[in-house]
C-alpha positions in Angstrom: 0.3 0.1 -0.1 1.3 3.8 -0.9 2.2 5.6 2.8 -0.6 6.9 4.5 -0.4 9.0 7.5 -3.3 8.3 10.2 -4.6 11.8 9.6 -5.4 11.0 6.0 -6.9 7.4 6.6 -9.4 9.6 9.2 -10.4 12.2 6.8 -10.8 9.6 3.9 -12.9 7.4 5.6 -14.9 9.6 8.1 -13.5 8.2 11.6 -12.0 9.6 14.5 -8.9 8.8 15.9 -7.8 7.3 19.2 -5.0 6.2 21.7 -2.9 7.9 18.2 0.3 10.1 20.0 1.0 10.9 16.8 -1.5 12.1 14.2 1.6 11.7 11.4 2.0 7.9 11.9 2.1 6.5 9.0 0.3 3.2 7.4 3.4 1.6 5.0 2.3 -1.8 5.0 -0.4 -4.3 4.1 -4.0 -3.8 5.3 -4.6 -7.1 6.8 -8.5 -8.5 8.4 -5.9 -11.2 10.2 -3.3 -10.5 12.7 -1.2 -13.2 12.2 -0.4 -11.8 8.9 0.1 -8.1 10.2 3.8 -6.5 9.2 5.5 -3.9 10.3 3.4 -1.0 9.3 0.2 -2.4 8.4 -3.5 -1.3 9.0 -5.1 -4.3 10.7 -9.0 -4.2 10.1 -11.2 -5.3 12.8 -14.5 -7.2 11.4 -16.9 -8.6 13.9 -17.8 -11.9 12.6 -20.1 -14.6 14.1 -17.6 -16.4 15.9 -14.2 -14.3 15.6 -14.6 -10.5 16.3 -11.7 -8.8 15.2 -11.5 -6.0 17.9 -10.1 -8.7 20.4 -6.9 -8.8 18.4 -6.7 -5.7 18.6 -3.5 -5.6 20.7 -2.0 -8.3 19.2 -1.9 -6.7 16.2 -0.3 -3.8 16.7 2.0 -5.3 19.3 2.9 -7.2 15.7 4.1 -4.2 14.1 0.5 -2.9 13.0 0.5 1.1 12.9 -3.0 1.3 13.9 -6.2 -0.6 13.6 -9.4 0.4 11.8 -12.3 -0.5 13.8 -16.1 0.4 15.3 -14.9 1.1 18.9 -12.2 2.0 20.8 -9.6 -0.6 21.2 -6.9 0.8 23.7 -4.2 1.2 21.3 -4.3 3.6 18.3 -7.0 3.4 16.3 -9.7 4.9 13.6 -12.9 4.4 14.4 -15.5 4.2 11.8 -19.0 3.7 11.4 -18.6 0.6 9.5 -15.5 -1.2 8.7 -16.4 -2.4 5.3 -17.0 1.1 3.9 -14.4 2.7 5.2 -12.1 0.0 3.3 -14.2 0.8 0.2 -13.6 4.4 0.3 -9.9 4.1 1.5 -9.6 1.5 -1.7 -11.0 4.3 -3.8 -9.0 7.1 -2.7 -5.4 5.3 -3.2 -6.5 3.9 -6.7 -7.6 7.5 -7.6 -4.4 8.8 -6.5 -2.1 6.7 -8.2 -4.2 6.0 -11.8 -3.0 2.7 -12.1 -5.0 0.8 -14.9 -7.8 -1.0 -13.6 -9.3 -4.5 -15.3 -12.6 -5.4 -14.0 -13.6 -8.6 -14.9 -16.9 -11.3 -13.9 -19.1 -14.0 -15.2 -20.9 -16.4 -14.2 -17.8 -19.2 -14.4 -14.4 -19.1 -15.0 -13.8 -16.0 -13.1 -10.5 -16.9 -11.4 -8.9 -19.2 -13.5 -9.5 -15.9 -16.4 -7.9 -13.6 -13.8 -4.8 -15.7 -12.9 -4.4 -15.8 -17.5 -4.4 -11.9 -17.5 -2.4 -11.3 -14.6 -0.1 -13.9 -15.8 0.4 -12.0 -19.1 0.2 -8.7 -17.6 3.0 -9.5 -15.6 5.5 -9.7 -19.1 4.7 -6.0 -19.5 4.6 -4.1 -16.6 4.2 -4.4 -12.9 0.8 -6.4 -12.0 -1.5 -6.8 -9.0 -4.4 -9.0 -9.4 -6.9 -10.6 -7.0 -5.8 -13.5 -4.6 -7.7 -16.3 -5.2 -11.3 -15.7 -5.2 -11.8 -12.8 -3.0 -14.0 -11.1 -5.0 -16.6 -9.4 -2.7 -16.8 -6.1 -1.1 -14.2 -7.1 1.5 -11.9 -9.0 -0.9 -11.8 -6.0 -3.6 -10.6 -3.4 -1.4 -7.9 -5.7 -0.1 -6.7 -6.3 -3.5 -6.7 -2.8 -4.5 -4.8 -1.5 -1.3 -1.9 -3.5 -2.4 -1.0 -1.5 -5.5 2.2 1.1 -5.1 3.3 3.7 -7.2 5.0 0.9 -9.5 1.4 -0.8 -10.4 0.5 -0.3 -13.6 -2.2 -2.5 -14.0 -4.6 -3.5 -11.3 -6.7 -6.9 -12.2 -10.1 -7.5 -10.1 -12.3 -9.7 -9.9 -15.6 -9.1 -9.0 -18.0 -11.6 -7.8 -22.1 -10.5 -7.4 -25.3 -12.6 -5.5 -27.8 -9.7 -6.7 -28.6 -6.9 -8.6 -26.2 -4.2 -7.6 -23.1 -6.1 -5.9 -21.1 -5.4 -9.4 -22.5 -1.3 -9.4 -21.3 -1.3 -5.9 -17.8 -2.7 -6.5 -17.2 -0.7 -9.4 -17.4 2.2 -7.8 -15.2 1.3 -5.6 -12.5 1.1 -8.2 -13.9 2.1 -11.6 -12.9 0.4 -14.2 -11.1 0.9 -17.7 -11.6 -2.0 -19.2 -14.6 -4.3 -18.3 -14.8 -8.7 -19.0 -17.7 -10.3 -19.0 -17.0 -14.0 -19.2 -20.4 -16.1 -19.4 -23.9 -15.7 -18.5 -24.5 -19.2 -16.7 -26.7 -20.8 -13.7 -23.9 -20.2 -11.0 -26.2 -18.8 -8.1 -29.2 -18.8 -10.3 -31.4 -20.1 -7.3 -30.4 -16.0 -5.4 -30.7 -14.4 -8.8 -34.2 -16.2 -9.6 -33.1 -16.2 -13.6 -30.2 -16.3 -16.5 -32.0 -12.9 -17.3 -31.5 -11.3 -13.7 -27.9 -12.6 -13.9 -27.5 -10.9 -17.4 -28.8 -7.6 -15.8 -26.5 -7.6 -12.7 -23.4 -9.1 -14.7 -23.8 -6.2 -16.8 -23.6 -3.7 -14.7 -19.8 -4.1 -15.1 -20.3 -3.0 -18.7 -22.3 0.2 -17.7 -19.8 1.5 -15.4 -16.8 2.0 -17.7 -15.9 5.3 -19.3 -17.3 6.2 -22.9 -14.8 5.2 -25.9 -13.6 8.3 -26.2 -12.8 8.3 -22.7 -10.2 5.2 -23.0 -13.3 2.9 -22.2 -13.6 -0.6 -23.6 -16.0 -3.5 -23.4 -14.5 -7.0 -23.6 -17.5 -9.6 -24.3 -17.7 -13.0 -25.1 -18.9 -13.2 -28.7 -20.2 -16.7 -28.0 -22.9 -15.9 -25.5 -25.7 -14.5 -26.5 -26.6 -12.5 -23.0 -23.2 -11.5 -23.2 -23.3 -10.3 -26.7 -26.2 -7.9 -26.4 -24.7 -5.9 -23.1 -22.9 -3.8 -25.9 -25.9 -1.7 -26.2 -25.8 -0.7 -22.3 -22.3 0.6 -22.7 -20.7 3.9 -24.3 -17.3 1.9 -24.2 -15.7 0.5 -27.3 -16.8 -3.0 -27.8 -14.0 -5.8 -28.3 -15.6 -9.3 -29.1 -13.8 -12.5 -28.0 -14.6 -16.4 -28.8 -14.9 -18.8 -31.8 -17.4 -16.6 -33.9 -16.6 -15.7 -37.0 -16.7 -12.2 -36.2 -15.0 -12.0 -32.8 -11.8 -9.3 -32.6 -9.9 -12.0 -30.7 -11.0 -15.4 -31.9 -9.5 -19.2 -31.6 -9.6 -21.7 -35.0 -8.6 -25.2 -35.1 -9.3 -26.1 -31.4 -8.1 -29.3 -30.1 -6.9 -31.0 -27.3 -3.4 -32.6 -27.0 -3.6 -36.2 -26.0 -3.0 -35.4 -22.4 -6.4 -33.1 -22.9 -4.9 -29.3 -22.8 -5.9 -27.3 -25.1 -4.3 -25.9 -28.5 -5.6 -23.9 -31.1 -4.8 -20.5 -33.3 -5.2 -17.4 -31.6 -6.3 -14.4 -34.1 -6.1 -10.8 -32.5 -6.5 -8.0 -35.0 -2.5 -8.1 -35.8 -1.8 -10.7 -36.6 -2.2 -14.9 -35.4 0.3 -17.7 -33.7 -0.2 -21.0 -32.0 -0.9 -21.6 -28.6 -0.5 -24.8 -26.4 -1.8 -24.7 -23.0 -0.2 -25.9 -20.0 -4.1 -26.2 -18.1 -6.5 -29.3 -19.4 -9.7 -28.9 -20.3 -11.2 -27.1 -23.9 -13.2 -24.6 -21.4 -9.7 -22.5 -21.2 -10.1 -21.8 -24.5 -12.7 -19.2 -23.8 -10.6 -18.0 -20.7 -7.6 -17.8 -22.7 -9.5 -15.8 -25.4 -10.6 -13.2 -23.0 -7.3 -12.7 -21.4 -5.6 -12.5 -24.9 -8.4 -10.0 -25.7 -7.2 -7.6 -22.6 -3.5 -8.2 -23.3 -4.2 -6.8 -26.5 -5.5 -3.9 -25.4 -3.0 -3.0 -23.7 -0.2 -3.7 -25.4 1.1 -6.6 -26.3 1.8 -8.5 -29.6 0.0 -11.6 -30.6 3.7 -13.6 -30.5 3.9 -12.1 -27.0 0.4 -13.3 -25.8 0.8 -16.6 -27.7 4.2 -16.7 -25.7 2.9 -16.1 -22.5 -0.9 -18.0 -22.8 1.5 -21.5 -23.7 3.4 -20.6 -20.4 0.5 -19.9 -17.9 0.4 -22.1 -15.3 -2.7 -22.2 -12.2 -2.0 -19.7 -9.8 -5.5 -20.2 -7.5 -5.8 -23.5 -5.8 -7.9 -26.6 -6.4 -8.7 -25.7 -9.6 -8.3 -28.4 -12.1 -4.6 -28.9 -10.1 -3.2 -32.3 -11.8 -0.6 -34.2 -9.7 0.6 -37.9 -10.8 1.0 -40.2 -7.5 4.5 -42.7 -8.2 2.2 -45.2 -9.1 0.7 -43.2 -11.6 -3.0 -42.3 -10.6 -3.0 -38.9 -11.5 -5.6 -36.8 -9.3 -7.5 -33.7 -11.0 -8.4 -31.5 -7.9 -11.1 -28.8 -8.9 -12.7 -29.2 -5.9 -12.8 -25.6 -5.0 -16.4 -24.8 -6.4 -18.6 -26.3 -8.7 -21.5 -24.9 -11.4 -23.3 -26.3 -14.2 -21.2 -25.3 -16.6 -17.6 -25.6 -14.4 -19.3 -29.0 -13.9 -19.6 -30.3 -17.2 -16.5 -28.6 -18.6 -14.3 -31.0 -15.7 -16.1 -33.7 -17.1 -15.4 -33.3 -20.7 -11.7 -32.6 -19.8 -11.8 -35.7 -17.7 -13.0 -37.8 -20.6 -10.2 -36.3 -22.6 -7.5 -37.1 -19.9 -8.4 -40.5 -19.7 -8.3 -41.8 -22.9 -7.2 -45.6 -22.5 -7.7 -45.2 -18.7 -10.2 -46.0 -16.1 -12.0 -42.5 -14.7 -13.5 -41.8 -12.1 -15.4 -38.8 -11.5 -15.9 -37.8 -7.7 -18.8 -35.5 -7.5 -20.6 -33.4 -4.8 -23.3 -31.1 -4.5 -23.5 -27.5 -6.7 -24.9 -25.3 -4.0 -26.8 -22.2 -5.1 -29.4 -23.7 -8.0 -32.9 -23.4 -6.0 -35.6 -24.4 -8.3 -33.2 -26.0 -10.5 -31.4 -27.9 -8.8 -32.7 -31.4 -9.5 -33.0 -31.0 -13.1 -29.0 -29.7 -12.8 -27.7 -32.6 -10.4 -29.7 -35.4 -12.6 -28.2 -33.7 -16.7 -24.3 -34.0 -14.6 -24.9 -37.3 -14.1 -26.3 -38.4 -17.3 -23.3 -36.2 -19.0 -21.0 -38.7 -17.0 -22.8 -41.6 -18.7 -22.3 -39.9 -22.4 -18.9 -39.2 -21.5 -18.3 -42.6 -20.7 -16.8 -42.1 -17.3 -15.8 -45.0 -15.3 -17.0 -44.7 -12.7 -19.2 -41.5 -10.8 -18.6 -41.8 -7.2 -21.4 -39.0 -6.0 -21.0 -38.1 -2.4 -23.1 -36.5 -0.1 -26.9 -36.6 0.9 -30.0 -35.3 -1.4 -28.2 -34.1 -4.1 -25.5 -36.3 -4.5 -28.6 -39.2 -4.9 -29.9 -36.8 -7.8 -26.2 -37.1 -9.4 -26.7 -40.8 -9.4 -30.4 -41.0 -10.2 -29.3 -39.1 -13.6 -26.9 -41.5 -14.1 -28.9 -44.2 -13.8 -31.9 -43.4 -15.5 -28.7 -42.9 -18.7 -27.8 -46.0 -17.8 -25.6 -46.3 -15.6 -26.2 -50.0 -13.9 -24.3 -52.1 -11.2 -21.2 -50.6 -10.4 -20.5 -47.7 -12.8 -21.8 -45.3 -10.4 -22.2 -45.4 -6.4 -23.4 -43.0 -3.9 -21.4 -42.4 -0.7 -22.3 -40.6 2.0 -19.2 -38.6 2.7 -15.6 -37.2 2.1 -14.0 -40.5 4.3 -16.1 -43.1 2.6 -15.2 -41.8 -0.8 -11.4 -41.9 0.2 -12.0 -45.4 1.4 -13.9 -46.8 -1.6 -11.0 -45.4 -4.0 -8.1 -46.4 -1.8 -10.0 -50.0 -2.4 -10.5 -49.9 -6.0 -7.9 -47.4 -7.6 -5.5 -48.9 -10.0 -2.2 -47.6 -11.5 -3.0 -45.4 -14.3 -6.3 -44.6 -13.1 -7.3 -40.7 -13.5 -9.7 -39.1 -10.6 -11.7 -36.0 -11.0 -12.9 -34.6 -7.7 -15.3 -31.3 -8.0 -18.1 -30.3 -6.1 -19.1 -26.6 -4.2 -16.8 -25.7 -2.0 -19.3 -26.3 1.1 -18.8 -29.4 0.4 -15.3 -30.0 1.2 -14.4 -32.3 -1.4 -10.5 -30.9 -1.3 -10.1 -33.3 1.3 -10.7 -36.4 -0.5 -7.9 -35.4 -3.4 -5.4 -34.5 -0.1 -5.9 -37.8 1.2 -5.3 -39.3 -2.4 -2.4 -37.3 -2.5 -1.2 -37.8 1.0 -1.4 -41.8 0.8 -2.9 -41.8 4.1 -3.5 -45.5 4.8 -5.1 -45.1 8.0 -7.0 -43.1 10.6 -9.6 -40.4 8.7 -9.7 -37.6 5.9 -7.4 -34.6 7.0 -9.7 -31.7 8.0 -12.7 -34.0 9.1 
């Protein structure tokens, strides 16, 4: 974070100083919400959660080197006391971004946000110092924390923005107004909260509405292959750049194929030329993510050769997203357990089928959360797809939704031992340990709340006794 005095922070946030011996004292370190992450000169933001109140850790934070605490009440150590810590963080982020003048790239979408953000970050790093959202900290707390990591050297700020309702993207773009706004797709993630894909499109489109006009340098990067995203062109005054496999896309892919190991390859076309790309990531769904990242990089001055090379070198920055690990015995574990929705589940299953040609494949799947009235149909459809892709064995883990996965597989023709329903992660691990053979490929995927990453971790840790870690 850029250096700010406590007096400046109080002015920006509308807060009151308490127990501060010198108002000229500066915050020079990162803004953190976990006292264990404090570094010299940090600002510790104290949040009162359901189980833990950050105010109780204020003294520990200052003892650890924090310059002060951002709090809602006096805490006996140097503090800026505000009415709302979340709003204060947002105001602080807005002030810092405005002062720096950093080029802001913001992206949203129903699926692929984090993978695409990671690709953009890796591309732009080749050009200039870049700060980006760690993991998927894309809400009203995570976004300001990311923005506040920017310094005078930062040229690009890449921010992932999530939404669970109308107005969320509008709020986030108000904190860090983007110069380039990217919308990946409109799917069914969180459809139970939104009420329908049209409502999701309404919310995601707030991204392009927040952009400056074309004359002022605003650029809307839109998926030409998604009709609901393409239609957002009418909602912005920014210049529109299309990406996708459509013939009229400005940045497009041709001759898309998968290598024998399941990695996508294609010819990348941009307005400045074309070049071959073979990715290190797994699954054809990464082609769309790569095109989106390439469109952003093109806008920020990278050549097609630079983009193609960077895409071919890019890896996974965020954990539990198609992490592919081969055990010494030849079993390949694909840990994609960070989250799941119908679109990402289908993409992961297709990647498993491509990776597992000539090998036994296992799909260890759990609940896709927040699907509302569509939950039964969507889980049923995923179970059916596993059969159509000739996945050797489906292991449905959990309660009602898992039973729907297995029911879909059964109704599609998966009988006997081709699919099984188990109660929890430990039962899945026990089954896999008894039946896996060298050369098998195992996909593990579910919504984050299910915690199926424990299955992948147990398989890779080779635990032969005891329980799944973290159970």
